KELOTOR-807311 format. One record per residue (C-alpha): y, x negated, z; residue number from 1. Coordinates in pm, 1 decimal. Example, Ala and Ser with C-alpha at 12.3 -4.5 7.8 and 13.67 -1.06 7.14 Angstrom:
<atoms>
         y         x         z  seq
    -450.0   -1230.0     780.0    1
    -106.0   -1367.0     714.0    2
</atoms>
This chain:
<atoms>
         y         x         z  seq
  -14653.0   -6582.3   17389.7    1
  -14568.3   -6320.1   17120.8    2
  -14295.5   -6179.9   17330.7    3
  -14134.7   -6516.8   17393.3    4
  -14145.3   -6602.1   17025.9    5
  -13975.2   -6271.5   16939.5    6
  -13710.1   -6329.4   17199.9    7
  -13649.1   -6683.4   17062.1    8
  -13624.0   -6555.0   16705.4    9
  -13371.6   -6276.9   16804.5   10
  -13167.1   -6527.3   17006.9   11
  -13143.8   -6768.9   16715.5   12
  -13055.7   -6487.6   16478.6   13
  -12764.0   -6365.3   16699.4   14
  -12645.2   -6725.0   16750.0   15
  -12630.9   -6771.9   16369.9   16
  -12440.1   -6443.0   16330.5   17
  -12196.3   -6556.4   16603.0   18
  -12139.8   -6895.0   16430.5   19
  -12067.8   -6717.3   16100.5   20
  -11818.5   -6483.6   16266.7   21
  -11642.3   -6773.3   16442.0   22
  -11628.2   -6960.1   16112.9   23
  -11478.0   -6648.8   15927.2   24
  -11224.6   -6604.4   16211.1   25
  -11132.6   -6963.7   16189.9   26
  -11080.7   -6943.1   15810.1   27
  -10875.3   -6621.8   15850.1   28
  -10650.2   -6776.6   16113.2   29
  -10585.9   -7069.4   15875.4   30
  -10548.0   -6874.4   15551.9   31
  -10310.7   -6596.3   15666.8   32
  -10027.9   -6817.0   15789.3   33
  -10049.5   -7028.9   15478.0   34
  -10037.8   -6728.0   15253.6   35
   -9739.7   -6583.8   15452.9   36
   -9555.6   -6912.1   15406.9   37
   -9633.1   -6920.1   15036.0   38
   -9502.5   -6558.9   14988.7   39
   -9193.1   -6629.8   15192.0   40
   -9118.2   -6944.4   14996.8   41
   -9171.6   -6760.1   14669.4   42
   -8936.9   -6473.9   14768.6   43
   -8673.6   -6700.3   14901.8   44
   -8685.2   -6920.4   14595.8   45
   -8671.6   -6610.8   14374.3   46
   -8382.0   -6459.7   14568.5   47
   -8199.5   -6796.0   14557.6   48
   -8244.1   -6815.7   14185.3   49
   -8115.1   -6460.9   14135.2   50
   -7817.2   -6532.8   14365.1   51
   -7732.6   -6851.4   14171.7   52
   -7764.1   -6671.0   13843.4   53
   -7536.1   -6384.1   13956.6   54
   -7283.3   -6632.5   14102.9   55
   -7283.2   -6833.0   13778.4   56
   -7231.0   -6514.0   13573.5   57
   -6951.0   -6399.5   13815.3   58
   -6775.4   -6736.8   13791.5   59
   -6810.8   -6746.5   13411.0   60
   -6674.4   -6384.9   13389.5   61
   -6387.5   -6469.7   13621.5   62
   -6308.9   -6782.8   13415.3   63
   -6312.1   -6582.5   13094.8   64
   -6091.6   -6312.7   13249.6   65
   -5842.0   -6532.4   13429.5   66
   -5778.3   -6766.9   13140.6   67
   -5482.2   -6654.9   12923.9   68
   -5574.9   -6733.0   12574.2   69
   -5347.0   -6780.4   12274.7   70
   -5432.9   -6428.9   12155.9   71
   -5335.1   -6283.4   12494.4   72
   -5000.6   -6464.1   12473.7   73
   -4946.3   -6336.2   12118.2   74
   -5007.9   -5968.5   12222.0   75
   -4795.5   -6004.5   12535.9   76
   -4512.8   -6166.0   12339.4   77
   -4518.5   -5877.2   12090.4   78
   -4517.5   -5621.9   12378.0   79
   -4218.8   -5793.1   12551.6   80
   -4020.2   -5806.6   12229.9   81
   -4077.7   -5431.6   12171.6   82
   -4001.0   -5356.0   12539.4   83
   -3666.2   -5530.5   12536.8   84
   -3576.9   -5354.9   12207.0   85
   -3669.5   -5014.5   12348.2   86
   -3496.2   -5067.6   12682.8   87
   -3182.4   -5191.6   12507.2   88
   -3163.9   -4869.3   12302.6   89
   -3213.7   -4657.8   12613.6   90
   -2945.3   -4846.5   12801.3   91
   -2696.2   -4800.9   12514.4   92
   -2777.3   -4419.9   12505.0   93
   -2740.0   -4382.6   12883.0   94
   -2420.6   -4591.9   12899.6   95
   -2262.8   -4407.0   12614.5   96
   -2339.4   -4064.5   12767.2   97
   -2222.6   -4166.4   13115.9   98
   -1911.2   -4346.2   12991.4   99
   -1789.8   -4030.4   12802.8  100
   -1858.6   -3815.5   13114.7  101
   -1676.0   -4050.7   13346.1  102
   -1381.1   -4068.3   13109.3  103
   -1358.4   -3688.1   13122.5  104
   -1338.7   -3710.4   13503.9  105
   -1061.3   -3965.6   13466.0  106
    -867.1   -3735.2   13238.2  107
    -911.1   -3448.4   13478.0  108
    -776.5   -3658.6   13761.9  109
   -1094.1   -3667.2   13959.7  110
   -1154.2   -4040.4   13931.8  111
    -935.7   -4347.2   13900.5  112
   -1007.4   -4574.7   13599.8  113
   -1093.1   -4864.9   13827.8  114
   -1401.7   -4672.8   13958.5  115
   -1550.9   -4611.8   13617.5  116
   -1734.8   -4938.3   13566.3  117
   -1890.7   -4954.2   13917.4  118
   -2010.2   -4597.3   13886.7  119
   -2134.7   -4666.7   13534.8  120
   -2340.6   -4970.7   13648.8  121
   -2496.1   -4776.5   13949.8  122
   -2574.9   -4461.1   13751.9  123
   -2729.1   -4657.3   13458.1  124
   -2947.0   -4862.1   13701.8  125
   -3072.3   -4535.6   13863.1  126
   -3155.5   -4377.0   13526.1  127
   -3329.8   -4693.0   13396.3  128
   -3567.8   -4699.7   13698.7  129
   -3684.5   -4340.3   13611.6  130
   -3719.0   -4424.3   13236.9  131
   -3909.3   -4759.4   13282.7  132
   -4252.2   -4588.8   13237.0  133
   -4133.6   -4414.0   12918.6  134
   -3999.4   -4744.6   12786.5  135
   -4322.9   -4931.4   12865.4  136
   -4528.8   -4665.1   12687.0  137
   -4316.1   -4667.1   12368.6  138
   -4302.2   -5043.8   12348.4  139
   -4683.0   -5076.4   12392.7  140
   -4745.4   -4810.5   12124.5  141
   -4520.0   -4997.4   11880.0  142
   -4676.6   -5337.0   11944.5  143
   -5031.1   -5208.6   11932.3  144
   -4976.5   -4992.3   11617.9  145
   -4848.7   -5302.4   11439.6  146
   -5179.5   -5474.8   11507.2  147
   -5369.9   -5181.3   11363.9  148
   -5141.6   -5142.3   11068.9  149
   -5168.0   -5515.4   10976.2  150
   -5546.7   -5500.2   11020.0  151
   -5527.3   -5779.3   11285.8  152
   -5719.1   -5554.8   11523.8  153
   -6027.2   -5562.8   11305.4  154
   -6040.9   -5940.0   11311.8  155
   -6031.7   -5913.7   11691.5  156
   -6312.8   -5666.5   11694.6  157
   -6520.1   -5892.7   11466.0  158
   -6473.6   -6184.5   11707.2  159
   -6643.0   -5986.6   11985.6  160
   -6358.8   -6022.3   12234.6  161
   -6196.0   -5686.7   12170.4  162
   -6283.3   -5517.6   12501.7  163
   -6221.8   -5831.4   12713.0  164
   -5884.9   -5903.4   12555.6  165
   -5758.0   -5541.0   12586.0  166
   -5887.3   -5511.1   12945.2  167
   -5688.6   -5823.0   13037.1  168
   -5376.9   -5687.8   12859.7  169
   -5409.3   -5365.1   13042.8  170
   -5421.2   -5539.1   13384.5  171
   -5147.0   -5785.0   13287.5  172
   -4909.8   -5490.7   13202.6  173
   -5021.6   -5217.1   13441.3  174
   -5045.0   -5400.8   13770.8  175
   -4698.8   -5577.6   13760.3  176
   -4533.8   -5260.5   13620.5  177
   -4683.7   -5045.2   13898.2  178
   -4569.1   -5282.0   14172.7  179
   -4217.4   -5332.1   14033.0  180
   -4156.5   -4963.4   13972.1  181
   -4307.6   -4874.1   14312.2  182
   -4067.4   -5107.8   14492.6  183
   -3769.9   -4995.8   14282.9  184
   -3838.2   -4619.4   14317.7  185
   -3939.2   -4620.1   14683.8  186
   -3691.7   -4863.1   14833.5  187
   -3412.3   -4940.9   14585.8  188
   -3342.2   -4604.7   14428.8  189
   -3231.8   -4427.0   14755.3  190
   -2973.3   -4703.0   14817.7  191
   -2840.7   -4669.1   14464.2  192
   -2801.8   -4290.0   14512.1  193
   -2619.5   -4352.3   14840.5  194
   -2386.3   -4601.3   14676.1  195
   -2313.9   -4361.2   14386.3  196
   -2216.5   -4079.3   14626.7  197
   -2000.8   -4314.2   14829.6  198
   -1820.0   -4429.9   14517.9  199
   -1767.3   -4069.0   14403.2  200
   -1623.5   -3970.2   14740.2  201
   -1402.7   -4277.1   14744.8  202
   -1283.4   -4206.6   14389.0  203
   -1217.2   -3839.1   14471.7  204
   -1019.4   -3926.1   14788.8  205
    -804.7   -4191.5   14618.3  206
    -723.9   -3988.9   14303.9  207
    -456.4   -3723.4   14284.2  208
    -544.7   -3362.0   14218.8  209
    -259.1   -3306.7   13970.9  210
      48.2   -3280.7   14185.9  211
     184.2   -3605.9   14048.0  212
     166.1   -3503.2   13678.0  213
     453.2   -3260.0   13614.2  214
     479.4   -3045.4   13305.7  215
     102.9   -3036.3   13237.1  216
    -182.8   -2793.1   13313.8  217
    -451.8   -2986.2   13499.9  218
    -800.5   -2834.5   13527.3  219
   -1027.8   -2917.3   13821.9  220
   -1385.3   -2812.6   13745.5  221
   -1525.7   -2875.6   14087.0  222
   -1275.5   -2637.8   14245.4  223
   -1227.7   -2403.4   13951.0  224
    -858.6   -2466.3   13961.7  225
    -580.4   -2482.3   13708.5  226
    -266.2   -2657.5   13853.0  227
      77.8   -2671.9   13702.3  228
     372.3   -2863.6   13860.8  229
     714.0   -2805.0   13705.6  230
     882.0   -3126.3   13839.7  231
     892.8   -3391.1   14110.6  232
    1198.2   -3457.5   14322.2  233
    1206.4   -3743.4   14573.6  234
     829.4   -3780.4   14551.5  235
     783.1   -3415.5   14641.9  236
     614.0   -3171.0   14394.4  237
     829.6   -2869.7   14319.6  238
     746.5   -2521.9   14195.2  239
     366.0   -2534.8   14196.2  240
     132.9   -2289.0   14023.2  241
    -239.0   -2276.4   14109.4  242
    -501.3   -2039.8   13950.7  243
    -849.6   -2027.5   14093.7  244
   -1162.5   -1804.1   14064.0  245
   -1443.1   -1737.1   14308.6  246
   -1694.3   -1451.9   14344.8  247
   -1555.2   -1261.6   14041.0  248
   -1206.8   -1267.5   14200.2  249
    -898.7   -1439.4   14069.0  250
    -639.9   -1601.1   14295.8  251
    -293.0   -1692.1   14176.9  252
     -83.3   -1900.5   14411.9  253
     275.7   -2017.5   14378.2  254
     469.6   -2242.9   14618.0  255
     805.2   -2405.2   14621.4  256
     666.4   -2750.0   14710.6  257
     348.4   -2919.2   14809.9  258
     186.5   -3240.9   14913.7  259
    -156.4   -3393.1   14982.6  260
    -289.9   -3636.2   15248.5  261
    -601.3   -3762.1   15422.6  262
    -652.5   -3701.0   15791.1  263
    -963.6   -3785.4   15995.2  264
   -1172.7   -3843.0   15684.0  265
   -1070.8   -3504.9   15530.8  266
    -845.4   -3466.6   15230.2  267
    -602.8   -3180.6   15260.1  268
    -342.8   -3002.0   15040.5  269
     -34.8   -2853.6   15203.7  270
     170.8   -2588.6   15018.5  271
     504.0   -2459.2   15156.7  272
     700.4   -2130.8   15102.8  273
     463.8   -1960.7   14870.0  274
     273.9   -1646.2   14779.3  275
     -86.9   -1575.4   14696.2  276
    -228.4   -1289.3   14487.3  277
    -600.8   -1216.6   14508.4  278
    -800.1    -943.4   14329.1  279
   -1035.7    -848.8   14050.7  280
    -895.7    -817.9   13694.1  281
    -864.8    -464.3   13555.2  282
    -891.8    -291.1   13894.1  283
    -522.1    -310.2   14003.6  284
    -642.7    -379.6   14358.5  285
    -462.4    -701.7   14456.7  286
    -380.2    -849.2   14792.0  287
     -51.6   -1029.4   14837.3  288
      -1.5   -1287.1   15106.9  289
     321.6   -1472.2   15179.5  290
     324.5   -1785.6   15381.7  291
     550.4   -2062.4   15510.1  292
     274.8   -2329.6   15519.2  293
     -71.3   -2303.6   15363.5  294
    -319.7   -2588.7   15428.9  295
    -625.9   -2622.8   15208.3  296
    -925.7   -2848.6   15279.0  297
   -1019.4   -3025.2   14956.9  298
   -1277.9   -3288.4   15043.1  299
   -1464.9   -3446.1   15334.8  300
   -1427.1   -3820.3   15288.8  301
   -1711.7   -3906.8   15534.3  302
   -1999.2   -3655.9   15483.5  303
   -2333.9   -3677.3   15668.3  304
   -2569.2   -3849.5   15424.1  305
   -2868.5   -3797.7   15654.0  306
   -2901.6   -3442.2   15533.1  307
   -2961.3   -3553.4   15173.5  308
   -3337.0   -3625.0   15125.3  309
   -3270.5   -3823.1   14810.2  310
   -3093.3   -4085.6   15014.0  311
   -3345.2   -4116.4   15299.1  312
   -3572.0   -4415.7   15320.2  313
   -3948.3   -4375.8   15300.9  314
   -4004.8   -4424.0   15671.7  315
   -3760.7   -4142.1   15760.3  316
   -3929.5   -3919.6   15509.1  317
   -4275.3   -3982.4   15660.7  318
   -4153.9   -3887.4   16010.8  319
   -3924.7   -3600.8   15900.6  320
   -3984.9   -3260.1   16056.4  321
   -3918.6   -3060.4   15740.8  322
   -4254.8   -3121.9   15568.0  323
   -4169.1   -2930.8   15252.4  324
   -3859.3   -3126.2   15154.8  325
   -3993.0   -3464.3   15268.4  326
   -4328.3   -3408.4   15087.6  327
   -4146.0   -3311.1   14768.4  328
   -3925.3   -3614.1   14777.4  329
   -4216.4   -3857.5   14844.9  330
   -4417.6   -3709.2   14558.9  331
   -4116.7   -3735.4   14325.9  332
   -4068.0   -4099.1   14413.0  333
   -4437.2   -4165.6   14349.2  334
   -4420.5   -4001.9   14006.2  335
   -4274.1   -4307.6   13826.6  336
   -4531.1   -4573.5   13959.4  337
   -4828.0   -4346.2   13905.2  338
   -4712.3   -4230.5   13569.4  339
   -4670.3   -4584.1   13436.1  340
   -5043.8   -4649.8   13463.5  341
   -5135.7   -4315.0   13300.1  342
   -4876.8   -4362.4   13028.1  343
   -5016.1   -4712.7   12952.0  344
   -5358.1   -4545.9   12898.8  345
   -5190.1   -4301.0   12655.8  346
   -5024.4   -4594.6   12479.1  347
   -5368.9   -4756.2   12412.5  348
   -5485.3   -4427.3   12270.0  349
   -5180.7   -4353.0   12054.7  350
   -5158.3   -4719.7   11948.0  351
   -5473.7   -4671.8   11739.2  352
   -5323.9   -4623.8   11391.4  353
   -5505.0   -4628.2   11056.3  354
   -5424.9   -4928.7   10827.0  355
   -5218.8   -4719.2   10573.5  356
   -5075.2   -4489.4   10842.2  357
   -4711.9   -4520.5   10952.5  358
   -4699.1   -4726.4   11272.1  359
   -4446.1   -4480.7   11426.9  360
   -4651.0   -4166.3   11348.3  361
   -4787.1   -4138.5   11707.6  362
   -4448.4   -4189.0   11877.8  363
   -4359.0   -3822.9   11848.3  364
   -4686.7   -3721.5   12015.1  365
   -4620.6   -3975.3   12295.5  366
   -4268.8   -3835.6   12344.4  367
   -4400.7   -3477.9   12364.9  368
   -4668.3   -3587.2   12614.4  369
   -4407.1   -3757.6   12836.7  370
   -4174.2   -3459.9   12811.3  371
   -4445.7   -3211.5   12921.3  372
   -4576.0   -3454.3   13191.6  373
   -4238.0   -3514.1   13352.7  374
   -4125.5   -3155.8   13333.6  375
   -4444.7   -3027.6   13496.3  376
   -4390.7   -3275.2   13780.8  377
   -4029.5   -3154.8   13821.5  378
   -4147.6   -2788.6   13833.5  379
   -4414.5   -2877.2   14091.3  380
   -4161.0   -3067.2   14305.0  381
   -3923.5   -2767.8   14304.4  382
   -4212.6   -2534.1   14403.7  383
   -4312.0   -2771.5   14688.0  384
   -3947.5   -2764.6   14813.3  385
   -3959.7   -2384.2   14812.4  386
   -4277.4   -2397.9   15019.1  387
   -4491.4   -2215.2   14758.6  388
   -4839.9   -2169.9   14906.3  389
   -5036.7   -2297.6   14610.4  390
   -4810.0   -2594.4   14535.1  391
   -4794.4   -2687.7   14905.8  392
   -5168.2   -2749.1   14878.5  393
   -5198.2   -2915.7   14544.3  394
   -4844.1   -3069.3   14513.5  395
   -4785.8   -3270.0   14198.0  396
   -5130.9   -3431.5   14200.7  397
   -5279.2   -3169.8   13964.6  398
   -5031.1   -3284.5   13696.4  399
   -5151.2   -3646.5   13718.5  400
   -5516.7   -3531.3   13697.4  401
   -5437.7   -3314.3   13404.4  402
   -5268.0   -3605.7   13225.1  403
   -5573.3   -3827.9   13280.6  404
   -5803.6   -3560.0   13147.2  405
   -5579.0   -3506.7   12846.0  406
   -5577.3   -3879.1   12771.5  407
   -5956.3   -3889.9   12792.1  408
   -5985.5   -3589.5   12560.4  409
   -5760.8   -3746.3   12299.7  410
   -5954.0   -4067.0   12330.3  411
   -6284.8   -3886.9   12265.7  412
   -6135.2   -3699.1   11968.0  413
   -6009.7   -4023.4   11812.8  414
   -6339.9   -4210.5   11889.7  415
   -6555.9   -3941.5   11730.8  416
   -6297.0   -3875.0   11454.6  417
   -6267.0   -3513.5   11542.2  418
   -5998.1   -3312.8   11380.3  419
   -5858.4   -3109.3   11670.5  420
   -5753.6   -2802.2   11469.2  421
   -6075.3   -2786.0   11263.4  422
   -6288.3   -2846.9   11577.1  423
   -6132.6   -2562.0   11768.7  424
   -6142.0   -2322.9   11467.7  425
   -6517.0   -2396.9   11406.8  426
   -6577.1   -2348.1   11781.1  427
   -6403.1   -2006.2   11773.0  428
   -6593.8   -1903.4   11464.1  429
   -6920.3   -2010.7   11628.1  430
   -6852.5   -1795.2   11937.7  431
   -6756.7   -1498.3   11721.1  432
   -7093.5   -1506.9   11558.5  433
</atoms>
């Protein structure tokens, strides 16, 4: 009986333990899924709230950036007015210089007067494309410095929209300028250069070299010639005198008559019944040649433009076999669009002028920066053409990087109000100690 009672007690005890375990397992199987659902719902709701908040901030920032305010229009209007003023002055300077040069060619007999205006328009357009970054930088400095001088910039800073406004102004000016100059310099400029060369050849082939102007000494700079015709009889030039110099030797040529004509795209000069004396002055060693007919090739009226890399389109340059010349030309064409962004950054730095400071005080520094920047690029392009080992690796990109670092250094010096000369002198004195 004792044994049965013990067995019964143990059995009941284990049954109770089993029931408790089943109950706990049942609770766990119900609690865990509910907790997982709760956590998932909490995380999803939290992530959804964060996403909505970020989206709302993004939309609000886009709205504040995309909207052109009255202040933005005021700054852009001032910039456009300065830009048209600067570009007008540059056009007048370029046109004046080119017009005088072309008139000299007309006087020398190299061009006809009818070709002057077409060449003037094409050459001015080509020069303006290269000077557009410079004009944008100067006009932006002038417009920004006026805001600083009139203390309008401090009211803008007090409003709290200083950074947003100037960030928008930078994008509004830099992006269109980059795209316009990129298209002009990459695609339009080669066509302009081709048209200029065609006009020059056309003008040279249609103009006389001096045989139709008797009694005057006519100088041809491209051939190093001095021509004198005594008279014209029955449209034939009589008693011709030509002096030329080449390789430290002087040639003097006389002929009884002469004429010029174009055959198979080549302009030729024909002299008849003449003599030619060639030698070095002071040596007494001269060669004399007598001839009945002497034909001189003056100009090829239909040259091969495919050999000139300045006239090639960008696709031909990318597939060209001469990597040095094609790389140099591509980097030179990219100089203007890349430089306009960097020069705009310089303009924002140099446009910071003190209230009582002259608003044109930083223009000289900007001009010097542009002069050094452009000349370093030109030197680098020439070295790439010569296949210099170092410049073949770094190209002209080091100049752009140096310009960006210089701009950032000037910005830091202005921001921290560091006097450059005193700063470097104190730095030298510190190292000497």
